[in-house]
C-alpha positions in Angstrom: -24.1 -7.3 6.8 -25.4 -3.7 6.6 -26.8 -4.9 8.8 -28.8 -8.0 10.0 -32.1 -6.1 10.6 -32.0 -2.5 10.4 -28.9 -0.5 9.9 -29.1 1.2 13.2 -31.5 2.8 13.0 -33.2 4.0 9.9 -36.5 5.9 9.9 -39.3 3.7 10.9 -40.9 1.5 8.4 -43.3 -1.8 8.2 -41.7 -4.8 7.5 -42.3 -8.5 6.3 -40.5 -10.1 9.5 -39.8 -13.8 9.3 -40.9 -14.3 13.0 -44.5 -13.3 13.8 -46.2 -13.6 17.0 -49.8 -15.3 16.7 -51.5 -13.5 19.1 -54.9 -13.8 17.6 -55.0 -17.5 18.2 -55.3 -17.1 22.1 -58.7 -15.8 23.5 -58.2 -12.5 25.1 -61.1 -12.9 27.6 -60.6 -15.3 30.4 -63.2 -17.4 32.2 -61.9 -16.2 35.6 -63.5 -13.0 36.3 -60.6 -11.8 38.7 -58.3 -11.8 35.8 -58.1 -9.2 33.4 -57.1 -9.0 29.6 -53.5 -8.7 28.8 -52.2 -5.1 28.1 -50.9 -4.4 24.6 -48.9 -1.6 23.2 -46.8 -0.8 20.0 -44.6 2.0 19.4 -42.0 3.0 16.6 -38.4 2.3 17.7 -35.2 1.3 16.2 -36.7 1.9 12.7 -39.5 -0.7 13.2 -42.5 -1.3 15.0 -42.0 -2.6 18.6 -44.9 -4.4 20.1 -45.3 -5.6 24.0 -47.8 -7.7 25.4 -48.2 -8.1 29.1 -50.2 -10.5 31.0 -51.2 -10.1 34.8 -53.9 -9.3 37.3 -53.6 -5.5 37.5 -53.9 -3.7 34.3 -52.5 -0.3 35.8 -49.2 -2.2 36.8 -48.9 -3.6 33.6 -49.3 -0.2 31.8 -46.8 1.5 34.0 -44.5 -1.3 33.3 -44.8 -1.1 29.6 -44.2 2.8 29.6 -40.8 2.3 31.6 -39.9 -0.5 29.1 -40.2 1.7 26.2 -38.6 4.6 27.9 -35.7 2.2 28.6 -35.3 1.0 24.8 -35.4 4.6 23.7 -32.7 5.7 25.9 -30.5 2.7 24.4 -31.7 3.3 20.8 -30.2 7.1 21.4 -26.7 5.4 22.1 -26.6 3.0 19.3 -28.4 4.8 16.7 -25.8 5.9 13.7 -28.6 8.4 12.6 -28.3 10.3 15.6 -25.1 12.6 15.6 -24.8 12.9 19.2 -25.0 8.8 19.7 -21.9 7.1 21.0 -21.7 5.0 17.7 -21.9 8.2 15.5 -19.1 9.8 17.7 -17.0 6.6 17.3 -17.1 6.8 13.6 -16.5 10.4 13.4 -13.5 10.0 15.4 -12.1 7.3 13.3 -8.3 7.6 12.9 -8.1 10.5 15.0 -8.7 9.5 18.6 -10.6 7.0 21.1 -14.0 7.9 22.2 -15.5 7.2 25.6 -18.5 5.1 25.5 -21.2 4.2 27.8 -21.0 0.5 29.5 -24.0 -0.6 27.6 -22.0 0.2 24.2 -18.8 -1.4 25.3 -20.7 -4.6 26.1 -22.4 -4.9 22.4 -18.9 -4.0 20.9 -17.3 -6.7 22.9 -20.2 -9.0 21.9 -19.5 -8.0 18.1 -15.7 -8.8 18.2 -16.6 -12.0 19.8 -18.9 -13.1 16.9 -16.2 -11.8 14.5 -14.0 -14.3 15.8 -16.5 -17.0 16.2 -17.7 -16.6 12.3 -14.1 -16.2 10.9 -14.9 -12.5 10.1 -18.4 -13.1 8.5 -19.8 -10.8 11.2 -18.2 -7.4 10.9 -19.8 -4.2 12.3 -17.2 -2.2 10.5 -19.3 -2.8 7.3 -20.5 0.5 8.0 -17.6 1.7 6.1 -19.4 0.5 3.1 -21.1 3.9 2.8 -21.8 3.8 -0.8 -24.9 1.7 -0.8 -28.3 3.2 0.4 -31.3 1.0 0.9 -33.3 4.1 2.1 -36.7 4.6 0.3 -36.2 7.0 -2.3 -32.5 7.0 -2.1 -31.5 3.4 -3.4 -28.1 3.4 -4.6 -25.5 0.8 -6.2 -22.0 2.1 -5.9 -19.6 1.8 -8.5 -17.4 -1.2 -8.3 -14.4 1.0 -7.8 -16.0 2.5 -4.6 -17.0 -0.6 -3.3 -13.4 -1.8 -3.7 -11.9 1.3 -2.1 -14.2 1.2 0.9 -14.1 -2.4 1.2 -10.5 -2.0 2.3 -11.8 -0.4 5.6 -13.7 -3.1 6.6 -11.7 -5.0 9.5 -13.2 -5.5 12.8 -9.6 -6.0 14.1 -8.9 -2.3 13.7 -11.6 -1.6 16.3 -9.6 -1.1 19.5 -11.6 -1.3 22.7 -9.8 -0.4 26.0 -12.1 -1.7 28.7 -10.2 0.0 31.7 -10.5 3.3 30.2 -13.9 3.0 28.5 -13.2 3.8 25.1 -13.4 2.6 21.6 -11.3 3.6 18.5 -11.3 3.0 15.0 -7.7 3.0 13.7 -8.4 4.3 10.2 -9.8 7.3 8.9 -13.2 6.8 7.2 -14.1 3.5 8.9 -17.4 3.6 10.4 -19.7 1.2 12.5 -23.0 -0.4 11.5 -24.3 -2.3 14.9 -27.8 -3.1 13.2 -27.0 -6.8 13.4 -26.2 -6.7 17.0 -27.7 -3.8 18.9 -31.4 -4.6 18.6 -31.8 -7.8 20.3 -30.0 -6.4 23.5 -32.1 -3.3 23.4 -35.4 -5.7 23.2 -33.8 -7.6 26.3 -33.4 -4.3 28.2 -37.0 -3.7 27.8 -38.0 -7.2 29.1 -35.9 -6.8 31.9 -37.4 -3.6 32.8 -41.0 -5.5 32.6 -39.7 -8.2 35.1 -38.2 -5.6 37.6 -41.5 -4.0 37.4 -43.3 -7.6 38.4 -44.4 -8.7 35.1 -44.1 -12.3 34.9 -45.7 -12.7 31.6 -44.6 -10.9 28.4 -44.0 -10.7 24.9 -42.0 -8.1 23.0 -41.6 -8.1 19.1 -39.1 -5.9 17.5 -39.4 -6.4 13.7 -39.5 -10.1 13.8 -37.2 -10.7 16.8 -39.4 -12.0 19.6 -38.6 -12.3 23.3 -40.9 -14.0 25.6 -41.3 -14.8 29.5 -43.8 -16.8 31.2 -47.2 -17.4 29.5 -50.0 -16.0 27.7 -53.1 -16.7 29.8 -51.7 -19.9 31.0 -50.7 -21.1 27.7 -47.7 -21.0 25.8 -46.9 -18.2 23.7 -47.2 -18.7 19.9 -44.7 -17.6 17.2 -45.3 -18.2 13.4 -42.1 -18.5 11.0 -42.9 -17.1 7.7 -41.6 -18.4 4.7 -39.4 -15.5 3.2 -40.1 -17.0 -0.4 -43.8 -16.5 0.2 -44.7 -14.1 3.0 -48.5 -15.0 3.0 -47.3 -18.7 3.9 -46.2 -20.2 7.4 -43.4 -22.8 7.5 -44.7 -23.6 11.1 -45.3 -22.2 14.5 -43.2 -22.4 17.6 -45.2 -22.9 21.1 -42.8 -20.9 23.6 -42.7 -20.4 27.2 -40.8 -19.6 30.4 -37.7 -17.5 28.7 -37.1 -17.8 25.0 -35.8 -15.6 22.0 -36.8 -16.1 18.4 -34.2 -14.2 16.1 -34.7 -13.7 12.4 -32.5 -12.5 9.6 -33.3 -12.3 5.8 -32.9 -10.6 2.5 -36.6 -9.7 2.5 -36.4 -6.8 4.9 -34.9 -4.1 3.0 -34.3 -4.6 -0.9 -34.9 -2.8 -4.2 -34.1 -4.0 -7.7 -31.4 -2.5 -9.8 -30.7 -3.9 -13.4 -33.1 -6.6 -12.8 -31.1 -7.7 -9.9 -32.4 -8.0 -6.3 -30.0 -6.0 -4.0 -30.4 -6.4 -0.3 -29.1 -4.8 2.9 -27.2 -7.3 4.2 -23.5 -6.9 3.1 -21.0 -9.5 3.0 -17.7 -7.9 4.6 -15.6 -10.1 2.5 -17.0 -8.8 -0.8 -18.6 -5.4 0.0 -21.9 -6.6 -1.9 -25.3 -8.4 -0.6 -24.8 -11.6 0.4 -26.0 -14.8 -1.8 -27.2 -18.1 -1.0 -29.7 -17.7 2.0 -32.9 -16.1 2.0 -33.6 -16.0 5.6 -32.6 -17.4 9.0 -34.7 -18.0 12.2 -33.1 -18.7 15.5 -34.6 -20.3 18.6 -32.7 -20.2 22.0 -33.2 -19.3 25.6 -31.0 -16.2 25.9 -30.4 -13.3 23.6 -26.5 -14.0 24.1 -26.6 -17.3 22.6 -28.0 -16.0 19.1 -27.0 -12.3 18.9 -25.3 -11.6 15.6 -25.5 -15.4 14.7 -28.1 -14.9 12.0 -26.3 -12.2 9.9 -23.1 -14.4 10.3 -25.2 -17.4 8.9 -26.3 -15.1 6.0 -22.8 -14.4 5.3 -21.3 -17.7 5.5 -24.1 -19.4 3.3 -26.6 -22.5 3.9 -23.8 -25.2 4.5 -21.3 -23.1 6.5 -24.2 -21.4 8.5 -25.5 -24.9 9.3 -22.0 -25.9 10.7 -21.8 -22.6 12.6 -25.1 -23.0 14.5 -24.4 -26.7 15.4 -21.3 -25.3 17.4 -23.8 -23.3 19.6 -25.5 -25.4 22.4 -28.8 -24.8 22.8 -29.5 -22.9 19.6 -31.7 -24.6 16.9 -32.2 -22.8 13.4 -34.3 -22.7 10.3 -32.3 -21.8 7.1 -34.2 -20.9 4.0 -31.6 -21.4 1.0 -31.5 -19.3 -2.2 -32.2 -22.5 -4.2 -35.6 -22.8 -2.2 -34.8 -25.5 0.2 -35.2 -25.3 3.9 -33.1 -26.7 6.5 -34.3 -27.3 10.2 -31.8 -28.3 12.9 -33.2 -31.4 14.6 -34.7 -29.2 17.6 -36.1 -26.8 15.5 -37.9 -29.5 13.1 -39.3 -31.2 16.6 -40.5 -27.7 18.0 -42.3 -27.2 14.3 -43.5 -31.1 14.2 -41.4 -31.6 11.1 -38.8 -34.4 10.0 -35.2 -32.9 10.0 -34.1 -31.0 7.2 
């Protein structure tokens, strides 16, 4: 899983996201002359495009809130990006096998969540896949490492060698050349922080979409938000659309985000920590829940575990529903997801 979504955080790119806000299906003009059109903005963050839609009475208030939300997300990106040498994540990896590194509370919280998901998934989710440095999925730099290098670097992949000292506020990778990749678990908390800022600024109705991870609160002009789920086998086709309101998160992972072909084989960026190679058996996963904490890292773990084991894993998570598109072309829907999409259970 290097990583679930973005290999935190590579240069910005346009991606085919599995979850797609369907904002065009709602009229932006209101019959009520007092209300104003929702405010929309898009900015490059975390190697993708992050969109915000905020709905309310005062456009100037909404615009200020959006600016503050982007500022907070950019602040957090600077902590988590392995592409920024001064980030906490880069410093931890650079000090591997040498010494513990002091980390901010926000980073410690995500590292703790990663360790919890490692245990919950029996090792399928492992942020030390950053140690598999031979792979490159960046445009113009596509690289399949030799098997000998994969085997050697895979020996460094073991989340149990990440030692967290909460009282001291430090993180330590115990072996030299180990490295972290938080791409499968950092983006959702960053988007959540942006939503928290919007709410603190008095915004009661908003949507944030970060490359297919969608957070919503409230409604859009008195109606539920609509989020379409694309078919990763045929991006132009929707498998269905979710109506969400109040507080909800739709999180997606898949092999369609970053990939290339080598020797006729499709190589994608979600690496299996057990093999050192891209996962097989699942094209994409979409998860629906109320809170980020319920699904953070879960999609990547399901990609690694495979369709059947992934279904069993999500079944153990109360309040979480899933759509799994398998490599054999079949699609499985949890009972709640099937109902939400108006389908029979898969």
